[in-house]
N, C-alpha and C positions, 0 to 999 in steps of 0.2 A: 645359541639362543636357548634359554631355559623357560619353557612354558609347561604348565601343569595341564596338559591336554593330550589327546591322541589324534593321530592322523585321520583326516576326514575321509580317506579312501580305504585304509586298511586297519585302523585302530592301533598302530604301532606308536612309539614315542615320537612326538613332534620335534622337528629340527629346523623347519623352514616355514616361511609364509609366502604364498604365491603373490607376486607383485601385480598380477592381473585381477584375480578374483578375491584375494584375501584369505583363501582357505589355508588352514594349518596342515602341513603335510610332513611326512617322514622323509629321510634322505632318499629312499627308494622311489618315492613319487614326486621328486623335485628335479627339474631340468636346470642344471647349472648354467648352461649357455644362455637361456632365455630369462631365467629368474621366475619361471612359471611352474605351476604344478603340471603333472603329466597330462591332465585333462585339457588345460588351457594350451599347453604346448602342442597337443595334437590338433586342437581347433585352429591354431594360428599358423601351423606349419604348412608350407606350400604343398599342394596336392602332388602326389607322385614321389614324395620323399619318405624316408624312414627315420627312426631315431638315430641311426648311425651315419646317415649320409645326407648331404645337402642336395639341391636340385641337380648338380652336375655329377653326383655320385662320389664326391670327395668327402673327407671326414670333417670339413669345416663349413660353417654357414656363411652365406653371403653377408657382407658388411652393410648391405642396404644401398650401396652406391652403384648406379648403373654405369657401365663402361661402354662407350660407343666407339666403334672403329670405322675408319673411312677407307 
């Protein structure tokens, strides 16, 4: 993406647009998994998780489908 602007977080060259808030952000401040800037990704991430792990501590995020076992 070629945009004549700077990242709204750090003033680096813009490479992405957050699909949640619309902020223009650099690669460093964009979360590929969610399509959100790092601010929005932090607000929407389940509590108790980090950038590197999902709720179960693995490296992938839940697909949003609940699995029930009997």
